[in-house]
C-alpha positions in Angstrom: -81.5 -180.8 256.1 -78.1 -181.8 254.7 -76.0 -183.6 257.3 -72.7 -182.2 258.4 -69.9 -182.5 255.8 -67.2 -185.1 256.7 -64.2 -183.9 258.7 -61.8 -185.1 256.0 -58.7 -183.7 257.6 -55.7 -184.8 255.5 -52.7 -185.4 257.8 -50.4 -184.7 255.0 -52.0 -181.4 254.1 -52.3 -180.4 257.7 -48.6 -181.2 258.3 -47.7 -179.0 255.3 -49.7 -176.0 256.5 -48.3 -176.3 260.1 -44.8 -176.6 258.7 -44.7 -173.4 256.6 -46.6 -171.3 259.2 -44.2 -172.5 262.0 -41.1 -171.8 259.9 -42.4 -168.4 258.7 -42.6 -167.2 262.3 -38.9 -166.7 262.1 -37.8 -163.1 262.0 -35.3 -163.8 259.3 -35.3 -165.4 255.8 -36.1 -169.1 255.5 -34.8 -171.3 252.7 -37.5 -172.7 250.6 -35.7 -176.1 250.8 -37.1 -176.3 254.4 -40.6 -176.6 252.9 -39.8 -179.2 250.2 -40.2 -182.4 252.3 -43.6 -181.4 253.6 -44.6 -180.4 250.1 -43.6 -183.8 248.6 -45.3 -185.6 251.5 -48.6 -183.7 250.9 -49.2 -185.7 247.7 -50.9 -182.6 246.1 -53.2 -183.5 243.3 -51.9 -180.4 241.5 -48.3 -181.6 241.7 -48.6 -185.4 241.2 -45.0 -185.7 239.8 -43.4 -183.8 242.6 -41.5 -186.8 244.0 -40.5 -188.3 240.7 -37.2 -187.7 238.9 -38.9 -186.5 235.7 -39.9 -182.8 235.6 -43.6 -182.2 236.1 -44.0 -179.5 233.4 -47.7 -179.0 234.0 -47.1 -178.1 237.7 -44.1 -175.9 236.7 -46.3 -174.1 234.1 -49.0 -173.5 236.7 -46.6 -172.1 239.2 -44.6 -170.0 236.7 -47.9 -168.4 235.5 -48.6 -167.2 239.0 -45.2 -165.7 239.5 -43.8 -162.6 237.7 -41.6 -162.8 234.6 -38.7 -161.5 236.7 -38.8 -164.7 238.8 -35.6 -166.2 237.3 -33.7 -163.3 238.8 -35.2 -163.6 242.2 -33.5 -165.1 245.2 -35.5 -163.6 248.1 -39.3 -163.3 248.4 -40.6 -161.1 251.3 -44.3 -161.1 252.2 -45.9 -158.1 254.0 -49.3 -156.5 254.6 -48.5 -152.8 254.1 -45.9 -150.3 252.9 -45.3 -149.4 256.6 -44.3 -153.0 257.3 -41.9 -153.1 254.4 -40.4 -149.7 255.4 -39.9 -150.9 259.0 -38.0 -153.9 257.6 -35.7 -151.6 255.6 -37.4 -152.3 252.2 -38.4 -149.1 250.4 -40.8 -151.0 248.1 -42.7 -147.8 247.3 -39.9 -147.0 244.9 -39.6 -150.4 243.4 -41.0 -151.5 240.0 -44.5 -152.9 239.9 -44.6 -156.3 238.3 -47.5 -158.6 237.5 -48.3 -162.3 236.8 -50.3 -163.9 234.1 -52.5 -166.1 236.4 -53.0 -164.3 239.7 -53.9 -160.7 240.7 -51.6 -159.8 243.6 -49.6 -156.6 244.2 -45.9 -157.3 243.6 -42.8 -155.0 243.7 -39.4 -155.9 242.4 -36.2 -154.1 243.4 -34.6 -154.7 239.9 -32.2 -157.2 241.5 -32.9 -160.3 243.5 -35.8 -159.3 245.9 -39.5 -159.6 245.3 -42.0 -158.0 247.7 -45.5 -159.5 247.9 -48.4 -157.7 249.5 -50.7 -160.2 251.2 -54.4 -159.3 251.7 -55.3 -162.3 253.9 -53.9 -165.6 255.1 -55.2 -167.1 251.8 -52.4 -165.3 250.0 -49.9 -167.2 252.1 -51.6 -170.5 251.6 -51.7 -169.8 247.9 -48.2 -168.4 247.4 -46.0 -170.8 249.5 -46.9 -174.0 247.6 -46.5 -172.1 244.3 -43.0 -171.0 245.1 -42.0 -174.5 246.5 -43.4 -176.2 243.4 -41.6 -173.7 241.1 -38.2 -174.4 242.9 -38.6 -178.2 242.9 -39.4 -178.3 239.2 -36.8 -175.7 238.2 -34.1 -177.8 239.8 -35.3 -181.1 238.4 -35.2 -179.6 234.9 -31.7 -178.1 235.6 -30.5 -181.5 236.8 -31.9 -183.2 233.7 -30.3 -180.7 231.4 -27.0 -181.2 233.2 -27.1 -185.0 233.0 -27.4 -184.8 229.2 -24.9 -182.0 228.8 -27.5 -179.5 227.4 -25.8 -176.2 227.9 -24.7 -173.2 225.8 -26.5 -172.9 222.5 -29.7 -174.9 222.6 -30.8 -177.1 219.6 -34.0 -176.4 217.6 -37.4 -177.4 218.9 -37.1 -181.0 217.4 -33.7 -181.4 219.0 -35.0 -180.1 222.4 -37.8 -182.6 222.3 -35.4 -185.4 221.5 -32.8 -184.5 224.1 -35.3 -183.8 226.9 -37.5 -186.7 225.9 -40.5 -184.3 225.4 -43.5 -184.5 223.2 -44.5 -181.4 221.2 -47.2 -180.8 223.7 -44.7 -181.0 226.5 -42.5 -178.5 224.8 -45.5 -176.2 224.4 -46.2 -176.5 228.2 -42.5 -175.5 228.8 -42.9 -172.5 226.6 -46.0 -171.5 228.4 -44.2 -171.8 231.7 -41.3 -169.6 230.7 -43.0 -167.0 228.4 -41.8 -165.3 225.3 -38.1 -165.4 226.3 -38.3 -169.2 227.0 -35.2 -170.2 225.1 -33.0 -167.7 227.0 -34.6 -168.7 230.3 -34.1 -172.4 229.5 -30.4 -171.6 229.2 -30.5 -169.8 232.6 -32.1 -172.9 234.2 -29.3 -175.1 232.8 -26.7 -172.9 234.4 -28.4 -171.8 237.7 -29.7 -173.6 240.8 -32.9 -172.2 242.2 -32.4 -171.6 245.9 -35.0 -169.2 247.1 -35.7 -167.8 250.6 -39.0 -166.7 252.0 -39.7 -164.2 254.8 -43.1 -163.2 256.3 -43.0 -159.8 258.0 -44.9 -159.5 261.3 -48.6 -159.4 260.5 -52.0 -159.6 262.2 -55.7 -160.2 261.5 -56.3 -156.6 262.5 -53.9 -155.4 259.7 -55.9 -157.4 257.2 -59.0 -155.7 258.4 -57.4 -152.2 258.3 -56.4 -152.9 254.7 -60.0 -153.8 253.8 -61.2 -150.7 255.6 -58.8 -148.6 253.6 -60.1 -150.2 250.4 -63.7 -149.4 251.4 -62.9 -145.7 252.3 -61.6 -145.2 248.8 -64.9 -146.2 247.2 -67.6 -145.4 249.8 -68.3 -142.0 248.4 -69.7 -143.6 245.3 -72.7 -145.0 247.3 -73.9 -141.5 248.2 -76.4 -139.5 246.2 -76.2 -135.7 245.5 -77.6 -135.0 249.0 -75.0 -137.3 250.6 -77.7 -139.9 251.5 -76.7 -143.6 251.4 -78.3 -145.6 248.6 -79.5 -149.2 248.7 -76.8 -151.5 247.5 -76.7 -154.7 245.5 -73.3 -156.3 246.0 -71.7 -158.4 243.3 -68.4 -160.2 243.3 -67.4 -161.1 239.8 -64.9 -159.5 237.4 -64.4 -156.0 236.1 -65.8 -156.5 232.6 -69.0 -158.6 232.4 -71.6 -156.3 234.0 -70.0 -153.2 232.5 -70.2 -154.7 229.0 -73.8 -155.9 229.5 -75.1 -152.7 231.1 -72.9 -150.0 229.7 -73.2 -151.2 226.1 -70.0 -149.9 224.5 -69.7 -153.1 222.4 -73.4 -152.8 221.5 -73.1 -149.3 220.2 -69.7 -149.9 218.5 -70.6 -153.3 217.1 -69.6 -152.5 213.5 -66.2 -151.2 214.6 -65.5 -154.4 216.5 -66.6 -156.5 213.6 -64.3 -154.6 211.3 -61.4 -154.9 213.8 -62.0 -158.7 214.0 -61.9 -159.1 210.3 -58.8 -156.9 209.9 -56.7 -158.4 212.7 -58.3 -161.8 213.2 -57.3 -162.1 216.9 -56.8 -165.8 217.9 -58.3 -166.8 214.6 -61.8 -165.8 215.8 -62.9 -163.7 212.7 -64.2 -166.8 210.8 -66.1 -167.9 213.9 -67.7 -164.5 214.3 -68.6 -164.4 210.6 -70.2 -167.8 210.9 -72.3 -166.7 213.9 -73.4 -163.6 212.1 -74.4 -165.5 209.0 -76.4 -168.0 211.0 -78.1 -165.3 213.1 -76.6 -166.7 216.3 -76.7 -163.5 218.3 -75.7 -165.3 221.5 -72.4 -166.5 220.1 -71.8 -163.2 218.2 -72.2 -161.1 221.4 -69.9 -163.4 223.4 -67.2 -163.2 220.7 -67.4 -159.4 220.5 -67.1 -159.1 224.3 -64.0 -161.3 224.2 -62.5 -159.3 221.3 -63.2 -156.0 223.0 -60.1 -156.2 225.2 -57.8 -156.8 222.1 -59.6 -153.9 220.4 -59.0 -151.5 223.4 -55.3 -152.4 223.8 -54.5 -152.6 220.1 -51.3 -150.6 219.6 -52.6 -148.9 216.4 -55.6 -147.6 218.3 -53.6 -145.7 220.9 -54.6 -145.0 224.4 -57.7 -143.1 223.6 -59.9 -146.2 223.3 -59.7 -147.1 227.0 -60.4 -143.5 227.9 -63.3 -143.4 225.6 -64.8 -146.6 227.0 -64.6 -145.2 230.6 -66.3 -141.9 229.4 -68.9 -143.9 227.6 -69.7 -146.0 230.6 -69.9 -142.9 232.8 -72.8 -141.7 230.7 -74.7 -144.8 231.9 -73.7 -144.3 235.5 -70.9 -146.8 235.5 -67.7 -145.8 237.2 -64.6 -148.0 237.8 -62.2 -147.4 240.7 -58.9 -149.0 240.1 -56.8 -150.2 243.0 -58.8 -148.4 245.7 -56.8 -147.8 248.8 -53.8 -149.3 246.9 -55.5 -152.7 247.2 -55.6 -154.7 244.0 -59.3 -155.3 244.1 -61.0 -153.0 241.6 -64.5 -151.8 242.2 -67.4 -150.6 240.0 -70.2 -148.3 241.1 -73.3 -148.8 238.8 -76.2 -146.5 239.3 -79.4 -148.3 238.1 -81.2 -145.0 237.6 -78.7 -143.8 235.0 -78.6 -146.9 232.8 -79.6 -146.4 229.2 -81.8 -149.4 228.1 -81.2 -148.7 224.4 -77.5 -149.3 224.9 -77.7 -152.5 226.9 -77.1 -156.0 225.6 -80.5 -157.1 224.3 -80.4 -160.2 226.4 -80.2 -158.2 229.6 -83.3 -156.0 229.1 -86.0 -157.3 231.4 -89.6 -156.1 230.9 -90.1 -152.6 232.3 -86.3 -151.8 232.4 -87.0 -148.2 231.4 -88.7 -147.6 234.8 -85.3 -148.0 236.5 -84.8 -144.3 235.8 -86.6 -143.7 239.1 -84.3 -146.1 241.2 -81.9 -144.8 243.8 -80.2 -148.2 244.1 -76.6 -149.0 243.0 -74.6 -152.1 242.2 -71.2 -152.3 243.8 -69.3 -154.9 241.8 -65.8 -155.9 242.9 -63.1 -157.9 241.1 -63.4 -161.0 243.2 -60.6 -161.2 245.9 -58.8 -164.4 246.8 -59.9 -166.6 249.7 -60.2 -164.9 253.1 -59.8 -161.4 251.6 -63.4 -161.9 250.4 -64.5 -162.0 254.1 -62.6 -158.9 255.0 -63.9 -156.9 252.0 -67.5 -157.8 252.3 -67.4 -157.2 256.1 -66.0 -153.7 255.5 -68.6 -152.9 252.9 -71.5 -154.1 254.9 -70.4 -151.9 257.8 -70.3 -148.9 255.6 -73.6 -149.1 253.7 -77.1 -148.3 254.8 -79.1 -151.1 253.2 -78.0 -154.3 251.4 -80.6 -155.7 249.0 -78.7 -158.6 247.5 -75.3 -160.4 247.7 -74.3 -162.3 244.6 -71.0 -164.2 244.3 -69.8 -165.3 240.8 -66.5 -167.0 240.3 -64.4 -169.7 238.7 -64.3 -173.2 240.2 -63.1 -176.7 239.5 -65.7 -179.3 238.9 -65.4 -183.0 239.8 -68.4 -184.1 237.7 -68.8 -181.6 234.9 -66.8 -180.1 232.0 -64.9 -176.9 231.4 -67.5 -174.2 230.6 -70.3 -175.7 232.7 -72.1 -173.6 235.3 -72.7 -174.8 238.8 -75.2 -173.3 241.3 -74.8 -174.5 244.9 -77.1 -174.5 247.9 -74.6 -176.1 250.3 -71.0 -174.8 250.9 -68.5 -176.4 253.2 -65.8 -173.9 254.2 -62.3 -175.2 255.0 -61.4 -171.9 256.8 -64.1 -172.1 259.4 -65.0 -175.8 259.1 -68.6 -174.6 258.8 -71.2 -176.1 256.5 -73.4 -173.4 255.2 -77.0 -174.2 254.0 -78.9 -171.5 252.2 -81.6 -170.8 249.6 -79.8 -169.8 246.4 -81.6 -166.9 244.6 -80.3 -168.2 241.3 -81.4 -171.4 239.5 -80.6 -173.3 236.3 -83.6 -171.6 234.6 -81.9 -168.2 235.0 -78.8 -169.2 233.1 -79.9 -171.9 230.6 -81.4 -169.6 228.0 -77.9 -168.1 227.5 -76.0 -171.3 227.2 -75.6 -173.2 223.9 -72.7 -175.6 224.8 -72.2 -176.0 228.6 -74.5 -177.6 231.1 -76.1 -175.7 234.0 -76.2 -177.7 237.2 -78.1 -176.4 240.2 -78.7 -177.9 243.6 -74.9 -178.5 243.9 -72.6 -178.7 246.9 -69.4 -176.7 246.9 -66.2 -177.0 248.9 -64.2 -173.8 249.6 -60.5 -174.9 249.7 -57.6 -173.0 251.2 -55.4 -173.3 248.1 -55.4 -175.2 244.8 -52.2 -177.0 245.9 -53.5 -177.9 249.4 -55.6 -180.9 248.5 -54.9 -184.5 247.4 -56.9 -187.2 245.8 -57.6 -189.2 249.0 -58.7 -186.1 250.8 -61.1 -185.0 247.9 -62.5 -188.5 247.5 -64.1 -188.3 251.0 -65.9 -185.1 249.9 -66.8 -186.4 246.5 -68.5 -189.4 248.1 -70.7 -186.9 250.1 -71.7 -185.1 246.9 -69.3 -182.2 247.0 -68.4 -181.6 243.3 -67.6 -177.9 243.2 -64.2 -176.7 244.4 -63.5 -173.0 244.7 -61.9 -170.4 247.0 -64.3 -167.5 247.9 -67.8 -168.7 248.7 -67.1 -169.9 252.3 -65.5 -166.6 253.5 -68.3 -164.6 251.8 -70.9 -166.7 253.7 -69.0 -166.2 257.0 -69.4 -162.4 256.4 -73.0 -162.8 255.4 -73.7 -164.7 258.6 -72.3 -161.8 260.6 -74.8 -159.4 259.0 -77.6 -161.1 261.0 -75.9 -162.3 264.1 -74.6 -160.3 267.1 -71.4 -162.4 267.1 -68.7 -163.6 264.7 -69.3 -166.7 262.6 -69.0 -170.0 264.5 -66.5 -172.8 263.9 -67.2 -176.4 262.8 -71.0 -176.1 262.8 -73.9 -176.5 260.4 -75.1 -172.9 259.7 -78.5 -172.3 258.2 -78.7 -168.9 256.5 -82.4 -168.4 256.6 -83.1 -165.1 258.3 -81.4 -162.8 255.8 -82.9 -159.4 254.9 -81.5 -159.6 251.4 -81.1 -162.1 248.5 -78.1 -164.4 248.3 -76.9 -165.9 245.1 -73.8 -168.1 244.5 -72.8 -169.2 241.0 -69.6 -170.6 239.5 -68.4 -171.5 236.0 -66.0 -174.4 235.6 -62.5 -173.5 234.6 -60.9 -176.9 235.2 -61.5 -180.5 235.8 -58.6 -181.6 238.1 -59.4 -185.2 238.4 -59.9 -186.0 234.7 -57.0 -184.5 232.7 -55.8 -181.5 234.7 -55.1 -179.8 231.3 -57.3 -176.7 231.7 -56.0 -175.7 235.1 -52.4 -176.5 234.6 -51.6 -175.8 231.0 -54.1 -173.4 229.5 -56.5 -170.7 230.4 -60.2 -170.6 229.6 -59.6 -168.3 226.7 -62.6 -167.7 224.5 -64.2 -170.9 225.5 -65.1 -169.6 228.9 -66.9 -166.6 227.6 -70.3 -168.3 227.2 -70.5 -169.5 230.8 -69.0 -166.2 232.2 -71.6 -164.1 230.5 -74.4 -166.6 231.2 -73.7 -166.1 234.9 -73.4 -162.3 234.6 -76.7 -162.1 232.6 -78.5 -164.1 235.3 -77.2 -161.8 238.1 -77.9 -158.6 236.2 -81.4 -159.6 235.2 -82.2 -160.8 238.8 -81.1 -157.5 240.3 -83.1 -155.4 237.8 -86.2 -157.6 238.3 -86.0 -157.4 242.1 -85.5 -153.6 242.0 -88.5 -153.2 239.6 -90.7 -155.3 241.9 -89.7 -153.2 244.9 -90.5 -150.0 243.0 -93.9 -151.4 242.0 -94.7 -152.1 245.6 
């Protein structure tokens, strides 16, 4: 048995967490400047240049991508759990504009002036958002100070002039563009003329309110688990994304393959048309399918195609028993109900068709796939779901993670998870193995028997802290597995999950699978996490994981039916 994970409590990180939670107890607004000293002292590995005079553009880009485009106008950020809370505080956010971010799914409302309302689904949203806002303000003001020192105001020079005046490389200017978005030049002028002095307020909240939100989410989707006689169906739960399983099992891209190929050649999104043609010419079907799935989103939202394409896909998926519920209970965690008995094998991705798949027509089971929530929200959502279903036959968690020993695009399968939230170390038999994924990978590695660390936030870690875990073999860093395993524990125990214990999950009545694909390598170059998304290069590992889960579910269900 694996010994207990080390208690690598970082004094700096612990001080930071205590600082912002204690300050946010205030009933009024708190200036973000009050958090800056603790943020600098934390030595966050995601914000290595925080204390230096030079702008840390990578950290600024990371933070800006997880805040809405209206952020340069914002002076006040208010966090709350429900519309009722905001109304009680005199903020009619139900009438405000909905805004989104490029790098984080989180319900946001903007009053059109200087106030941003943020809906928090769990304490993890606070742990995630506070360091992002602090980092954003620190780097905004450092950049403004630098521009003031060199007199860079009014009409800005061209790109070459900006690089020279700001002492930036072309790559650095690209990072700055990514941080500020399409209107980057205008916003750069705003930075030069405006000090960033934000305030934060956390409305009164409770653990019970988080649970009520999750229950409201479940009530909006629970009808989908009932058959025509209102009898509950057996459930396979999957936490992944809202496209992989639908693409593999619904088969819209498979049936409309020629249209997608024509679209790629006509529009050449992201320069992928030649890559697709090469894959087709070489008979590389794995690569061709992955490219087509990646291009499907561009095809659906192409302005020349109109709105009918999205509607057509949903109607097409419905013929295969796949129904998507968007924002159930006004919670930004989409859900899909997939009826195994209505799947049409001839439409499926050829790689997902297991032997005997046509026999699933007699199955009553469903897959409930949710767009993976952040941190502790995963605990609340799975707990609500388990309380509302009759029988769970499998729980499968698929998500992004940082890897300390691999490369972007690798797949990691863990059997040990240490959870920072509960301080528990969970040991379990993972239903997935490298052999389940390797056949669908041509570039990345598949590493099983790994050890994962569930962190509270990407910012709330530093190199010294992580080195302790790395020496103990923890090489996967992610944000959902620990809370999910705490919820899994409570399905077999008469009490809530423990704290600071070794927990062996051995008496489960269902399968448990945990799998991650590497989206960044924070201790090598930080580039992927801080300055670019996975883009097309993450498709192989994403669909490799999804294929392994889908095939596993169908294989188990066929074996049950045979018995």
